[in-house]
N, C-alpha and C positions, 0 to 999 in steps of 0.2 A: 504493500500500500504506500509506503513512504520512501522507498529507496530512490525513486526519481526525484523526489522533493529534496532529499538530503544531498544528492549530487549537485543540485543547483547552487549550493553554498560552498564557497571556497573554504570557509572556516569549518573545521571538522571536529570542533569541541562542543559538546552538548550537555546541558544539565536537564534532567527529566524531573518534572514535578510528579512524584510517585506517592500516591495515596495508598496504593495497594488494591484499589477498586478495579473494575473491569477495564475502564478506558485507559488508565495509566499502565495497567498490566500489559495490555495489548501493545501499547506504545513501547514499553520497555523491551518486550520480546521481539518486536519488529526491528528495533535498533540492534538487538543482539544478533539478528540474522545477517545484518550488513556490517557488523562491527569489524570484520576482517578487512573492510575497505579503508583501513587506516583512519578510523574515527575514534575519538576519545569520548567516553561516556561516564558521567557521574549522575547520581540520583540524589534527590532531597525529599525527605519525608517530614511532614509537620504533624505533630501530635496535638490535637486541639483540646484535649483534656475535657471533653464534654460528654463522654460516654464511659461506662464502666469497662468496656472492652478496648478502650483506646490503646492501652499498653500492649495488649495481645496483637493488635493490628500493627503496631510499631515493630514488634518482634517478628511478625510474619514478613514484613518488608526487609528487615535485617537478614533473615534467613535466605530469602530469594537473592538478595544482592551479594551475600557471601558466597552462595552457591555459584553465582555467575560472575564472580570477581569484579563487581561494580562498586566503586567507592560510594558510600552512602552517608549523607549528612542528615542528622536527626535534630529537629528543633521542637521545643515544647512551648506551647502557649499557656498563659496563666488562665485558670478557670474563670468563667465570666458569671458574675452574679446578676448583672443587668442583662436581661434577655431582649431588650428593645433593639430592633434593627440589628440583631446578632449576625445574620448572614453577611450584611454589608461590612460590618466591623471586622469580622473574621477574614473576609476577602482582602480588605486593605492590609491587615496584618500579614497575611500570606505573601502578598506581593512585596511588601517591605522586606520580609525575610528572604524571598528569592533575590531581590536586588542586592541585599547585603552579602549573599553567598556567591553571586555570579562572579566568575573570573573575567579578566579582560578578554574581550572578543568571544566569550562563551555565549552560546545561544540557549535560551530557555525553551523547552518543549513542553506543551501541555496536551492533555487528551480530550479537549473539548470537541464535541461532534455536532451533527445537525440538530439533534434533539435539544442539546444544551442551548444552541443558537435560537431555536424556536421558543424555548422557555424564556430566554432573555428578551426576545422580541415582545412577548406578551407582557412581561414585567414592565417593559418600556411603555407599552400602550397604557398600562395601569397608571403609570406616573404622568401620562399626558405628554410624552416626549415628542419632539419634532423629528425631521429626517436624520439629524445627527445621532440622536438617541436610538432611533429605529434601525440605524446601521449596525447596531450590536457589536459583536466581536469581529475583528479583522483577522485574515489569515496570518498577517505579520504586523506587529506593532512594536513601538519602541518602549524600552524600560530603562530609563536613564541613557547610558551610552551603549547598552546592550539591546538585543531584540528578542521578542517572543514569537515563536512560530507555533501555530495550531494546525498540524498537518491533517487532522481528521474532520475539519469543518465541512467537508463535502461528503461525509460518510455517516450513515445512521448508526444508532446504538445497536440495532438488530444485526447489522453487518459485522460490527465489532464482536458481538456475542457469538455469532456463527464462527468467526475466525478463531476466537478463544477456545470454543468447544472442539473445533477441528484439531487444534494443536494441544488439546488436553491441558489447558492452563488452569491454575487455581488462583482465585482472587477473593477479595474481601467483599462481603455483602454488608454494607453499613446500614444497620437497621434504623438509624436515625433518619435515613432517607425516606422512611415511611411515615414520619411525623408530619402531618399535613398542616400543623400550625405555622410551619415555615412556608413562606409564599411560593418558593420554587417547587417544593414538594407538593403543595396543593395543586399547582398547575400541572405538574407531572402526573399525578395520580387521579385528580378529579376533573381536570379540564381537558387535557390532551386526548385521553381515550375517547371522550365524547366527540370531540372535533374530528378525530381520525376515523371514527366509525361512521360519522355523517358524511365526511369528505375525505376519502382515502388519500387524496393527493395534497392534503392540507399542509403537511410539513414541507414538501417540495415547493409548493406555492409560497409558503412563508419564507423559505430561503430565497426564492426569486425576488420577493418584495425587499428583503434585506439587501440583496445585491443591487437592486435599483436604487435604494436609499444611499448605499455606499457610493455609487457612481454619481448620483445627484449631489451628495455632500462634497465629494472630491471636486466636482466641477464648480460648485458654489465657492469652496475655499480657494480655488484657483483665482477666481475673479476678485474675491475679498482680499486676497493677498496682494494683488496688484493695486487695489484701491487704497488699502490701509498703509501701503509703503510710505506715502507722503503725509500720513497722519500720526505715525509714531515718531515721537520727538525725544527730547532729553530724558535719559534714564528710563527708556521704554515706556514713557507716559503717552497717553492718547490725547491728541489735540482735537477738541470738540467744537472749535470755532465755527466750522462750516455745517455743523449738525442742524442748525436752525433752518438751513436751506435744503435739507434732505428729507425724504419721506421717513416716517418712523420705522418702517420695516427695514429699510437700509441701515438706519442708525443702530437698531438692536442687533442686526446681523453683524455689523462691524464691532460692536461691543463684545458680542459672543466670540467672534474670531480673535479679537485682541486678548481676551481672557484665556482662550485655548493655547495661546503662545506662552502662557505662564506655567504650563505643565501642572495644572490643578484639575480637580474634578469640576467640571463645568457647573455653574449654578443653574437653578431651575428657570423655566420660562418666566415665572412670577418675579424672580429676583432680577432678571434682565430688564423686565418692564419697570421695576422699581428704580433701577439705576437710571433708566431713561427719564421717567416721570419726576422722581423725587430728588435725584442728584444732579443730573445735567440741567434740568429746567426748574430748579428751585430758585429762590431769591438770590440775587447776586451777593448779598451780604450774609447768606446762610452758610453753615458749616456742615453740610450733609455727609453721611457716610453709610456704608452697608458692610456688615461683618460677614466674612466667608471663612469660618473656622479660625485658623491662625492668622488670617490676612484680612485686610479691609480695603475698600475702594472709597476714595475721597476725591472731591473736586476742589480745585483752587483756581480761581479765575476761569480760564477757558481750557483747562486741562484736567484729565482724569488720571489719578495716581493709584497704582496697585502697591500696597504697603504691607510689610510684615508688622503685626501688632507688637508693640514694645511695652514692657512693664512701665508703669508710671514712676517717674522720679521727681514729681512736683514737690514733695515734702522732704526730699533728701537734702541733707547738709553734709558736705565732706570737709573735714578740717585738714589743712595742709601744714602740719607742724614743722616738717623739715623740707624746705623748698629746694634743697640740693638733691633731693630724691624725686623721681618722677611720681606724679599722682595719677593713678589709674582711675578712669571714669566708668560709671555703670553703662549698661546697654550697648556695649561695644562702641562707645563714643570716643575711644582713643585715650590719650593721656596728656597731662600738662607737664611742661618741662621748662626750667629756667636755663636759657642758653643765649648765645650771641646771635642766633638766627631769628629770634622771635620779634614781635612788635614791641615798641617802646611804651611802657606804662609807668605811672607813678608808683614808686616802690613803697612797701609797707614799713612802718616804724617797728623797731624791735619789740615793743610791747603790744603790737597789734596781732590779732589772731586771723590768719588767712583762712578763709572758708569759701567753698564753692556751693552755690545754690542753683536751682533750676526753675524758680518761679519768682515773679515780682509783679505787683499790680500798682497802678497809680501813675502820676506824672513825674517825669524826670527832665533834667536839663543836661543835654549832651553837648560835647565839644562841637563847635561849628554852628551852633544854633543860638538865637537871641532870647528864646523863651522856652518855658517848659511845655512838654507835650505828653499826652498819654503814651505809655510804652506800646500799647496795641497799635497806635498810628505809626510808630517808628518801625515795628515789625513789618507792617504793611508796606511802608516806603522801601524797605530793603528786600521785598519779595520773600519774606519768611512765611511759609504756610503755617496754619494754626497748629498742626501736629508736630512741627519742629521747634516751636517756640519754647516748649518745656524740655527740649533736649539740648539746648545751648547752655554751656556753663557760664554762670554769672559770678564774677569775682567780687568778693566782699572783704574788707578789712574791719574786723569786729562786725558792726551792723551798717557800715558805710558801703554803699553800692559804688563800685569802681568802674566796672566794664562788663559788657556782654561780649565775650571773647570772639574776636573776628568780625564783630558787627559795629559796635560803637563804644566810646569811652564817656563816662559820666563827667560832667563839668561840676565837680564838687571842690571844696576848699583843699587844694593840694600844696599849700604853703609849706616851705621847708622840707620838701620831700625830694629824695633822689629819684633817678630813673632805674628801671630794670627791664630786661628783655624776657618776655614770656611767650612760649610756643604752645599752641594747641594742635597736636598731631592727630588728625582724624581723616575719615573718608566720607564725611557727610556732604551730600550734594544738594544744591538748591535749584529751583526752577531757573530756566534761561541761562544755564551754565554758570550761574553765580556760585562761586566756591568761597568757602570761608577763607579769610586771608591768613589764618594761622596754620602753617603746615610744618 
């Protein structure tokens, strides 16, 4: 079944996702039949720890791999107390483990077949997915710098079972697959038999629809890629200035494609609509955002930003007792250092306590200005987005505000003070290629 597929890949190193079930067992033995063709095989088994027989299944996989001289990686998942959306959370954990164990240029092989594909299609219909979601699994997809191949996607489970029986293979029957409170099992046992009985060609037609959706999605992405090329700007942000002159459907398609470049699970249709309605076209002075797990999308002026959520440091105070030693800042914001390469600042007196803060409210009088202004206005003048304003180290001597490092110096009473040179070494970037001046 798969020897022609394997020959198409110059890389001959493969990692098999081996559960011990029918699909992965057939995959393993088919690879063994062509192993003499100078290919390297490893297997990985994940014990989910959700069944009393889980350890017996692991031992079965060990026995098969030892017998056939296949290196086997065994990974254990922690038992889950929260059963909500368990299938999806386990799937994410599995792929993270696969990614962690893949060697450079090694190809991951999985045993997914037509029936799995059809079940995924129905699950996508249940979620209200569009053509991208209805494209389901692809024959080949990326996993970081590696690839996944699903060689059985054009083969039915019945065909795999016939091959396994013909070659007298032994495999695990996971009885948890009979528990229909899981969505996929419900579709497999309560939905698919009815559909196949009524329409014998339902699975094949389902596959045809999936293939059409994949082709349509590929074609759409081709045009979106060409159009979005001129919209992606500084730091992979999305310029939305022209969105007011575009149809909503085009805008939401571009937003979705932009997010697909971030290598995250794409948000729902509802979330994309929210980004369009409540973030792009909210009030100009608003500070809208939407959270996508560990990330967030925010708008500043005419640009959308995709950001990793950072812990708040608003109430943090760092005391710099020995300024001859670098001061490390939180949130990967770099460090402060006294050296000859920094910017010139008023130096502290010996009896003053140097401290770094990340929040200040009220009016201040900065050098180069003739009157006090609200600090919010100063941030805006310097194109500092709201989410970065509490990431910039503010220098204080005791309770005297001295400077926002890299942005401005406060015009306070600096009589009888010497100068010193202070550097803020960081990788923080601002809109319009504005970089902090302390490097």
